[in-house]
C-alpha positions in Angstrom: 104.9 82.3 84.9 101.9 84.0 86.4 98.4 83.9 85.1 97.7 87.6 85.4 100.1 90.6 85.3 98.4 93.4 87.1 99.3 96.9 85.7 98.3 99.7 88.0 99.5 102.9 89.7 101.7 101.8 92.7 100.2 104.4 95.0 96.8 102.8 94.5 97.7 99.3 95.7 95.1 99.3 98.5 92.4 100.3 96.1 93.1 97.4 93.8 93.9 94.9 96.6 90.2 93.7 96.8 90.4 92.9 93.1 93.6 91.0 93.6 92.1 89.0 96.4 89.0 88.3 94.4 90.9 87.0 91.4 93.3 84.9 93.6 90.2 83.4 95.4 89.1 82.2 92.0 92.4 80.2 91.7 94.5 82.5 89.4 97.9 83.7 90.3 98.2 87.5 90.1 101.6 89.2 89.7 102.0 92.8 90.9 105.1 94.8 91.6 105.0 94.3 95.4 106.3 90.9 94.6 109.6 92.3 93.3 112.4 90.9 95.5 114.7 93.2 97.5 117.8 94.2 95.6 116.4 93.5 92.1 116.0 96.1 89.4 112.4 97.1 88.9 112.6 97.5 85.1 114.2 94.0 84.6 111.9 92.1 86.9 108.8 93.9 85.5 109.8 93.3 81.9 110.3 89.6 82.6 107.0 89.2 84.5 105.1 91.2 81.8 106.5 89.0 79.0 105.8 85.7 80.8 102.3 86.5 82.2 99.5 84.7 80.3 97.4 87.9 80.3 97.7 91.5 81.3 95.0 93.3 83.4 95.4 97.0 83.3 93.7 99.2 85.9 92.9 102.6 84.5 92.6 105.4 87.1 93.4 109.1 87.3 96.9 108.2 88.6 97.6 105.3 86.2 96.8 107.3 83.0 99.6 109.7 84.0 102.0 107.0 85.0 105.2 106.4 83.1 104.8 102.6 83.5 101.1 101.7 83.1 100.4 102.9 79.5 103.6 101.1 78.3 102.6 97.9 80.1 99.1 98.1 78.6 100.6 98.6 75.1 102.7 95.5 75.5 99.7 93.5 76.5 97.7 94.9 73.6 100.6 93.9 71.2 100.5 90.3 72.5 96.7 90.2 72.2 96.2 89.4 76.0 95.1 92.8 77.3 92.1 93.0 79.7 91.3 96.7 80.6 89.3 97.8 83.7 88.9 101.3 85.2 88.3 102.4 88.8 87.9 106.2 88.0 85.5 107.9 85.6 88.2 109.2 83.3 89.0 109.5 79.6 91.1 106.5 78.6 94.5 107.0 76.9 94.6 107.3 73.1 94.5 103.9 71.5 92.7 102.2 74.4 89.2 103.7 74.2 87.9 101.1 71.7 88.4 98.2 74.0 85.6 96.8 76.1 86.5 98.0 79.6 85.1 96.7 82.9 83.7 99.6 85.0 84.8 99.0 88.6 84.0 102.5 89.9 82.3 101.9 93.3 82.8 98.1 93.1 82.4 96.7 96.6 84.2 93.3 96.1 81.1 91.4 95.0 82.2 88.6 92.7 78.7 88.3 91.2 78.9 91.9 89.9 78.5 91.9 86.1 81.5 94.2 85.7 83.8 91.9 87.7 82.5 89.0 85.7 83.6 90.7 82.5 87.1 90.4 83.8 86.8 86.7 84.9 85.1 85.7 81.6 87.8 87.4 79.6 90.6 85.8 81.7 88.9 82.4 81.2 88.6 83.0 77.5 92.3 83.8 77.2 93.9 81.3 79.5 91.2 78.9 80.7 89.4 78.4 84.0 91.6 78.4 87.1 93.2 75.0 87.5 93.9 75.3 91.2 97.0 73.2 90.6 100.7 73.4 89.9 102.6 71.1 87.6 106.1 70.0 88.6 108.9 69.1 86.3 108.7 65.4 85.3 111.3 63.4 87.2 114.0 61.7 85.3 113.2 58.5 87.1 109.7 57.8 88.4 109.7 57.5 92.2 109.2 54.0 93.5 105.7 53.5 94.9 105.1 50.4 96.9 102.0 48.6 95.8 100.0 46.6 98.3 98.3 43.4 97.2 94.5 43.5 97.6 93.2 41.4 100.5 91.6 38.2 99.1 88.7 38.6 101.5 87.6 41.8 99.9 85.0 41.2 97.2 85.6 42.9 93.8 82.8 45.4 93.2 80.4 44.3 90.6 79.8 46.9 88.0 76.1 47.1 86.9 75.0 47.9 83.4 74.2 51.6 83.2 70.5 52.4 83.3 69.4 54.9 80.7 67.1 56.8 83.0 69.7 57.1 85.8 71.9 60.1 86.3 75.5 59.3 85.3 78.6 60.8 86.8 80.8 63.2 84.8 82.1 66.7 84.8 82.1 67.5 81.1 78.6 68.1 79.8 79.9 68.7 76.3 81.0 65.0 76.1 77.7 63.4 77.3 76.5 62.0 74.0 79.8 60.3 73.3 81.0 58.8 76.6 78.0 58.5 78.9 78.2 54.7 79.3 82.0 54.6 79.9 81.7 57.4 82.5 78.9 55.7 84.3 80.9 52.6 84.8 84.1 54.3 85.8 82.4 56.5 88.3 80.2 53.8 89.8 83.3 52.1 91.0 84.8 55.4 92.1 81.8 56.3 94.3 81.5 52.8 95.7 85.1 52.6 96.8 85.9 56.2 97.7 82.5 57.4 98.9 83.2 61.2 98.6 81.1 63.4 100.8 78.3 65.5 99.3 79.1 69.0 100.5 76.1 70.9 99.2 73.2 71.0 96.8 72.5 74.1 94.7 69.1 75.6 94.0 68.4 73.4 90.9 69.3 70.2 92.7 72.8 69.6 91.6 74.9 67.6 94.1 78.5 68.5 94.7 81.2 66.4 96.4 84.5 67.5 97.8 87.7 66.4 96.0 90.6 66.9 98.4 94.0 68.3 97.4 96.7 65.8 96.4 99.3 64.7 93.9 98.8 62.3 91.0 100.6 61.1 87.8 98.8 62.7 84.8 99.0 61.4 81.3 99.7 58.1 79.6 103.0 56.8 78.3 101.7 53.9 76.2 102.7 53.8 72.5 99.1 54.3 71.5 98.7 57.4 73.6 97.6 60.7 72.0 100.1 63.6 71.8 98.2 65.6 74.4 98.5 62.8 76.9 102.3 63.1 77.0 104.6 63.6 78.6 103.5 61.9 81.8 104.1 64.3 84.7 103.4 64.6 88.3 100.6 67.2 89.1 99.8 68.7 92.5 96.3 69.9 93.1 96.9 72.6 95.6 93.4 73.2 96.9 90.3 71.0 97.4 87.5 71.7 94.9 83.9 70.6 94.6 82.7 68.5 91.6 79.2 67.8 90.4 78.4 64.2 91.4 76.1 63.6 88.5 75.7 64.8 84.9 73.4 67.8 84.4 69.9 66.5 83.8 67.5 67.9 81.2 65.3 69.3 84.0 68.3 71.2 85.5 69.3 72.4 82.0 65.8 73.8 81.4 65.7 75.5 84.8 68.8 77.5 83.9 68.4 77.9 80.1 64.9 79.3 80.4 63.2 79.7 77.0 66.0 77.7 75.2 65.2 74.5 73.3 66.2 71.3 74.9 69.0 70.0 72.5 68.8 66.4 73.7 68.0 63.6 71.3 66.7 61.2 74.1 64.1 63.3 75.9 63.3 63.0 79.6 63.7 65.3 82.6 65.8 62.8 84.6 68.0 61.9 81.6 71.4 63.7 81.1 71.3 66.6 78.7 73.3 65.7 75.6 74.0 67.0 72.0 75.2 70.2 73.6 77.6 72.6 71.8 80.7 74.1 73.5 79.2 77.6 73.3 76.0 76.4 74.9 77.9 74.8 77.8 79.7 78.1 78.4 76.3 79.9 78.3 74.9 77.4 80.7 77.7 78.0 83.2 77.4 81.8 82.8 73.6 81.6 83.5 74.1 79.2 86.4 76.5 81.6 88.0 74.0 84.4 87.6 71.2 82.3 89.0 73.3 81.2 92.0 74.8 84.7 92.5 78.3 83.6 92.3 81.2 83.2 89.9 82.5 79.8 91.2 81.0 77.4 88.6 83.3 76.3 85.8 84.1 73.2 83.8 86.8 71.1 85.5 90.2 71.5 84.0 91.8 68.4 82.4 93.9 68.0 85.5 90.9 68.3 87.9 88.9 65.9 85.8 91.6 63.2 85.5 92.4 63.6 89.2 88.8 63.2 90.3 88.4 60.2 88.0 91.3 58.4 89.7 
């Protein structure tokens, strides 16, 4: 199953290749007809890929509006409610598609900070979520044996201090701050002391980011008291390294991005974590942070990325 089915006129592959590369660089898998294996029937492979894709990105052009395939593929995406339209030529859109918000990529030069390109990434994120940069494997029937080494008695167990209210705490989910700030502070204090991840960069508002290397871990919980969304336990492979904020977003950082917005925090202080934040405001913060930093790379960590980093 691919993330994005790309519907376009085959003769314009080189025109849309920069878009494919930009989307894949974000971490999404993009299916296009050049992936059809030799000897397979086009219609069968395309129908399967179109039905399985999590969203359908149609590229309207002078050639594609006259194509036998593209309008039909777009109609199927529309029927499923997963259609994302964009156009690379200044043309009249086919009947039935003109009422949809369409990204205007005429003259687009590959800039991922371009507002029209971001319309696409924001809509993909809305439909299927931020790119996970990971693949899940089928849970094994029997869990592989992993030899556990006993800790050396000479190594002191790290002492976990009580979290200080004025100190930045480590997390990746700003929307949860008011609820779990103490728990996260303790868990990540041990993580930073033992693993010592390297700070790879600071952005313009002072957020520190550390590199989380690619790897495999066992995701979920198989205890009787586990919630349904924690099961089944499965092995997850994080395919690419990613960067994660070392600390929670402070109120000073929040105000630097959300200019003119009221600070929602109950406990006020520039160096305190921002809290009492709604999901919509978190999304708005990320959108404005991307604009401020002239990128499209910032997003909330996925459940897999978050759990992997916490381990």
